[in-house]
C-alpha positions in Angstrom: 0.8 14.3 55.0 2.9 16.6 57.3 3.9 20.0 56.0 7.5 19.0 56.4 9.4 15.7 56.1 12.5 16.9 57.7 11.9 14.9 60.9 11.6 11.6 59.0 14.1 12.1 56.2 17.6 10.9 57.0 20.1 13.7 58.0 21.7 15.6 55.1 25.2 17.0 54.9 26.7 19.7 52.7 29.4 17.3 51.4 28.5 15.6 48.1 27.0 12.2 48.6 29.7 9.6 47.9 29.6 7.4 44.9 32.2 5.0 43.5 34.0 6.5 40.5 33.8 3.2 38.7 30.6 1.6 37.4 29.5 -1.1 39.9 26.7 -3.6 39.4 23.2 -2.4 40.4 20.3 -0.2 39.3 21.0 3.5 38.7 18.1 4.7 36.6 15.0 5.6 38.7 11.8 5.0 36.8 9.2 4.8 39.6 8.6 5.1 43.3 8.3 3.5 45.7 11.1 1.1 44.6 10.0 -2.1 42.8 11.4 -4.3 45.6 8.5 -3.1 47.8 5.8 -4.4 45.4 4.5 -7.7 46.8 2.4 -10.7 45.5 0.3 -10.6 48.6 -0.9 -7.1 47.6 -2.4 -8.1 44.2 -5.9 -7.7 45.6 -5.2 -4.0 45.9 -4.9 -3.6 42.1 -8.0 -5.8 41.6 -10.0 -3.5 43.8 -8.7 -0.5 41.9 -9.8 -2.1 38.6 -13.3 -2.4 40.0 -13.6 1.3 40.9 -14.6 4.1 38.6 -11.7 6.2 37.4 -11.0 9.6 38.9 -12.3 12.4 36.8 -9.7 13.9 34.4 -7.1 11.2 34.7 -5.8 10.2 31.3 -5.4 6.6 30.3 -2.4 5.1 28.5 -1.5 1.6 27.3 1.9 -0.1 27.4 2.5 -3.4 25.7 5.8 -5.3 26.3 7.0 -7.2 23.2 9.6 -9.6 24.7 11.2 -11.0 21.5 14.7 -10.3 20.3 17.2 -11.6 17.7 19.9 -11.4 20.4 20.1 -10.6 24.1 22.3 -7.5 24.6 24.9 -8.0 27.3 23.6 -5.0 29.2 19.9 -5.8 28.9 17.9 -6.3 32.1 14.4 -6.5 30.5 12.5 -9.7 30.1 13.3 -10.9 26.6 13.3 -14.2 24.7 15.4 -15.2 21.7 14.1 -18.7 21.3 10.3 -18.3 20.4 9.0 -19.5 17.1 6.1 -18.1 15.1 3.5 -20.2 16.9 4.7 -19.0 20.4 4.7 -15.4 19.2 1.1 -15.7 17.8 0.1 -17.2 21.1 1.6 -14.3 23.0 -0.2 -11.7 20.8 -3.5 -13.5 21.3 -2.9 -13.6 25.1 -2.2 -9.8 25.1 -5.4 -9.3 23.1 -7.3 -11.3 25.7 -5.7 -9.3 28.4 -6.8 -6.0 27.0 -10.3 -7.5 26.4 -10.5 -8.4 30.1 -9.4 -5.0 31.2 -11.9 -3.3 28.8 -14.8 -4.7 30.8 -13.5 -3.3 34.2 -15.1 -0.3 35.8 -11.7 1.6 35.9 -12.0 2.1 32.1 -15.2 3.9 32.7 -15.7 4.6 29.0 -12.3 6.2 28.7 -10.2 5.6 25.6 -6.4 5.7 25.7 -4.7 9.0 24.8 -1.3 7.3 24.3 0.0 3.9 23.4 3.6 2.6 23.8 5.1 -0.5 22.4 8.3 -1.4 24.3 10.6 -4.4 24.5 12.4 -6.5 23.8 12.1 -5.6 20.2 8.6 -4.7 19.0 9.9 -4.5 15.5 10.8 -8.2 15.7 7.2 -8.9 14.8 6.3 -9.5 11.1 4.0 -7.2 9.2 1.1 -9.7 9.5 1.7 -10.0 13.2 1.8 -6.2 13.6 -1.5 -5.8 11.7 -3.2 -8.6 13.8 -1.9 -6.9 17.0 -2.8 -3.3 16.2 -6.3 -4.2 14.7 -7.0 -6.5 17.7 -6.1 -3.8 20.2 -8.3 -1.2 18.5 -11.3 -3.5 18.4 -11.1 -4.2 22.2 -10.2 -0.6 23.3 -10.8 2.0 20.6 -8.0 4.4 19.7 -10.2 7.3 18.5 -8.6 9.6 21.2 -5.0 8.4 20.8 -2.6 11.3 20.3 0.7 9.4 20.3 1.7 5.9 19.4 5.4 5.2 20.2 7.1 2.1 18.7 10.6 0.9 19.7 12.7 -0.6 16.9 15.9 -2.4 16.4 17.3 -1.0 13.1 18.3 -4.4 11.8 14.7 -5.7 12.0 13.3 -2.9 9.8 12.5 -3.5 6.2 11.0 -0.9 3.9 7.7 -2.9 3.9 7.7 -3.1 7.7 8.3 0.6 8.2 5.5 1.3 5.7 3.2 -1.0 7.7 4.0 0.8 10.9 3.3 4.1 9.3 0.0 2.9 7.9 -1.0 1.4 11.3 -0.7 4.9 12.9 2.7 4.9 14.6 3.5 8.6 15.3 6.8 8.3 17.2 9.4 5.9 16.0 12.2 5.2 18.4 15.3 3.6 17.0 17.6 1.8 19.4 20.9 2.9 17.7 23.0 2.9 20.9 26.3 3.3 19.0 27.4 3.7 15.3 30.5 1.5 15.6 30.1 -2.1 14.4 32.8 -3.2 16.8 31.1 -1.6 19.8 27.8 -3.0 18.8 29.2 -6.5 18.4 31.2 -6.4 21.7 28.0 -5.3 23.6 25.8 -8.0 22.0 23.7 -5.8 19.7 22.2 -7.5 16.7 22.2 -4.6 14.3 25.1 -2.9 12.5 25.7 0.7 11.4 24.6 0.3 7.7 21.2 -0.8 9.0 20.9 2.3 11.1 21.3 4.6 8.1 19.0 2.6 5.8 16.2 2.4 8.3 16.5 6.0 9.3 16.5 7.4 5.8 13.4 5.4 4.7 11.6 6.3 7.9 12.2 9.9 7.1 10.9 9.4 3.5 7.7 7.9 4.9 7.0 11.0 7.0 6.8 9.7 10.6 5.8 12.7 12.7 8.6 12.0 15.1 11.8 9.9 15.0 13.8 9.5 18.1 17.2 7.7 18.3 18.7 6.2 21.5 22.3 6.4 22.4 24.2 4.8 25.3 27.3 6.6 26.8 29.9 4.3 28.2 29.4 1.0 26.5 32.0 -1.8 26.7 35.3 -0.7 24.9 33.9 2.7 24.0 36.5 5.4 23.6 36.7 9.2 23.4 37.1 9.0 19.6 34.2 6.6 19.2 31.9 8.8 21.4 32.8 11.9 19.4 32.0 10.0 16.2 28.6 8.9 17.5 27.8 12.6 18.3 28.9 13.7 14.9 26.8 11.0 13.1 23.8 11.8 15.3 24.0 15.4 14.1 24.3 14.2 10.6 21.1 12.3 10.9 19.4 15.2 12.6 16.5 13.3 14.3 13.6 15.0 15.9 14.9 13.9 19.3 17.9 12.2 20.8 17.8 10.2 24.0 21.1 9.4 25.8 21.4 7.0 28.6 24.5 6.4 30.8 25.6 2.7 30.8 24.6 0.8 34.0 25.0 -2.8 34.8 21.8 -4.1 36.6 22.1 -7.5 38.4 20.2 -9.6 35.9 22.4 -8.8 32.9 24.9 -11.0 31.0 27.6 -8.5 31.9 26.9 -8.9 35.6 26.9 -12.7 35.4 30.3 -12.5 33.8 31.6 -10.1 36.4 30.4 -12.3 39.2 31.9 -15.4 37.6 35.2 -13.6 37.4 35.0 -12.2 40.9 35.0 -8.6 39.6 33.2 -5.8 41.3 33.9 -3.1 38.8 32.1 -3.3 35.4 34.2 -3.1 32.2 32.7 0.1 31.1 33.5 3.8 31.5 33.4 5.4 34.9 30.6 7.7 36.0 32.7 10.9 35.6 33.5 10.0 32.0 30.0 9.0 31.1 28.6 12.3 32.4 31.2 14.3 30.6 30.4 12.5 27.4 26.7 13.2 27.8 27.5 16.9 28.6 29.6 17.2 25.5 26.9 15.6 23.4 24.3 18.0 24.8 26.5 20.9 24.1 27.1 19.9 20.5 23.3 19.3 20.0 22.6 22.8 21.5 25.0 24.3 19.0 23.0 22.6 16.3 19.8 24.2 17.5 18.5 21.4 19.8 16.9 22.1 23.2 17.6 19.9 26.3 14.2 18.7 27.3 15.1 16.4 30.1 18.0 14.7 31.9 18.2 12.3 28.9 16.6 14.0 25.9 17.4 16.7 23.4 14.8 17.9 20.9 15.3 19.7 17.6 12.0 21.7 17.7 10.6 22.1 21.2 7.3 23.5 19.9 6.6 20.5 17.7 8.3 17.6 19.5 6.3 16.1 22.3 6.6 12.9 24.3 3.1 12.4 25.7 3.8 9.0 27.2 6.6 10.4 29.4 4.8 13.6 30.4 1.5 12.0 31.3 3.1 9.1 33.0 5.2 11.4 35.2 2.0 13.4 36.1 0.1 10.3 37.4 -1.8 9.1 34.3 -3.3 5.6 34.5 -1.2 3.1 32.6 -2.7 -0.1 31.5 0.3 -2.5 31.2 0.0 -5.5 29.0 2.4 -8.4 28.4 4.9 -10.4 30.4 6.7 -8.5 33.2 5.2 -5.1 32.3 4.6 -2.4 34.9 1.5 -0.3 35.2 -0.7 1.7 37.6 -4.4 1.9 37.8 -6.5 4.1 40.1 -3.5 4.7 42.4 -2.4 1.0 42.6 0.9 0.0 41.0 1.3 -3.5 39.5 3.6 -5.8 37.6 2.5 -8.8 35.5 4.0 -12.3 35.8 7.7 -12.0 34.8 7.9 -15.3 33.0 6.4 -16.4 29.7 4.5 -19.6 30.7 2.8 -18.2 33.9 1.7 -15.2 31.9 0.2 -17.3 29.1 -1.4 -19.8 31.5 -3.1 -17.1 33.5 -4.8 -15.7 30.5 -5.7 -19.1 29.2 -7.8 -19.4 32.3 -9.3 -15.9 31.7 -7.4 -14.6 34.7 -5.5 -11.3 34.8 -1.7 -12.1 34.9 -0.9 -9.7 37.7 2.1 -10.9 39.8 2.7 -8.2 42.4 1.3 -4.8 43.4 1.6 -1.9 45.8 -0.7 1.1 46.5 1.4 4.1 47.4 0.3 6.5 50.1 -0.5 10.1 49.2 2.9 11.0 50.5 4.6 8.4 48.2 2.5 9.5 45.2 3.7 13.1 45.7 7.3 12.0 46.0 6.9 9.9 42.9 5.7 12.8 40.8 8.2 15.1 42.2 11.3 13.0 41.5 10.1 12.1 38.0 9.2 15.6 37.0 12.5 17.1 38.3 14.1 15.0 35.5 12.6 17.6 33.1 15.0 20.1 34.7 12.4 22.1 36.5 8.9 21.6 38.0 6.0 23.8 38.9 5.5 24.4 42.6 1.8 25.4 42.1 1.1 22.1 40.3 1.7 20.2 43.6 -0.3 22.7 45.6 -3.2 22.2 43.2 -3.0 18.4 43.0 -1.8 17.4 46.5 -2.6 20.5 48.6 1.1 20.6 49.7 4.0 23.0 49.4 7.0 21.0 48.1 9.3 23.8 49.1 8.4 23.2 52.7 8.1 19.4 52.4 11.5 19.0 50.8 13.2 22.0 52.4 16.1 19.9 53.7 17.0 17.9 50.6 16.5 21.0 48.4 19.0 22.8 50.6 21.4 19.9 50.2 21.0 20.0 46.4 21.6 23.8 46.5 24.7 23.3 48.7 26.1 20.8 46.3 25.7 23.3 43.4 23.3 21.2 41.4 20.1 23.3 41.5 17.8 25.6 43.4 14.3 26.9 43.8 12.2 30.0 43.9 8.6 30.5 45.0 7.4 29.2 41.6 9.7 26.4 40.6 12.3 23.8 41.6 15.1 23.4 39.1 18.3 21.5 38.4 21.2 22.9 36.5 23.1 20.9 33.8 25.4 19.2 36.3 22.4 18.2 38.4 20.6 16.7 35.4 23.7 14.7 34.4 23.5 12.8 37.7 19.8 13.2 38.5 19.1 9.6 39.3 21.5 9.4 42.2 20.3 12.8 43.5 16.7 11.6 43.6 17.4 9.3 46.6 17.7 12.5 48.7 13.9 12.8 48.3 13.1 9.2 49.2 11.5 8.3 52.5 14.0 6.8 55.0 12.8 3.2 54.5 13.4 3.4 50.8 16.8 5.3 50.7 19.1 2.3 51.0 16.8 -0.5 50.0 17.4 -2.5 46.8 15.6 -0.7 44.0 14.3 -3.6 41.8 
């Protein structure tokens, strides 16, 4: 890699990069790099080759399992989910995922490693019954032991949680329960297609607290359809009343494969029926300020934690520092030995591949060293600051030189800065970090479709 990217990065200007005030359709949130649209089926052999290599020393291993079942499809949801699968199909899916992890466990890239973190995402993982959960957890442990696991995160929709199911999750070893609250208003939840209602939030949260989960996180979304100033203030007040260990706040976006986008397209509308970006950022800023007054610390662009010394998010931190992630389930994303991959994004092809004892990988990409550095840089800056020496040790490069031009641009815009030890974003920078990250993309990725 060259010491500087200024010759190949598109020209920067001191004027703030334009963005429509209204929320338009498209992906905003940046979760990986290079963009997913550059991952290709013809590159699957690259991840197969990576699986057959020994792991790099010291690289931690994590496991992600996508549970794609839901009671309803939210109007803003862009994940692969199904609302029409019966108990037989769900059992078949769990068995397929267990076969998948068994196939991976035999590959050289495991190299005797055990996962240090496990994440159950969705969809709605808590849609599963208690028996299905026990079958899944016990089966995963048999095939890839969890003796070294430090964190097990489990996403939940409050309306799917009974007292018995919460106790089962606690007994199975879930350490970080993440409740998809999104909003406390029954009207807002209904208009946006959420299946749960406010009374289910309080009931699930209170019992989870009684059971002693080490960490409970709640998710909120700023700027949902028909959300108002009064409603948002009420959501912040009720969040403070719950006092969870961490609060994650996302700003509403409308990706292309959502129900809302389909309705917009049918009506010939370009602007989404949700709050504009300035309003959403202000609401998140106000929420963070209120949380700080209550003793919380802002731990990333999206998250506030009540006790920074005790509240960790190992999945995020190790993922953003290049950990191997064994991705299981339909449409899930992972990376192994430097190769990124995604599984088949439809139910039947995923099941059929595993019925033939084949890995269900659909597309892949092996980033260059330059792209790996950019990936870790843009993800870690979401924490608010990053360590310059970390990149010197890992990549042998000085990010202050490599990113001199975009860093100056961010500084000129008043969103952050750097010194010899760190690069940092201020609060205003964090509130719009995902659009700022494109300043660090390579030219070929800057204006390409993200997903």
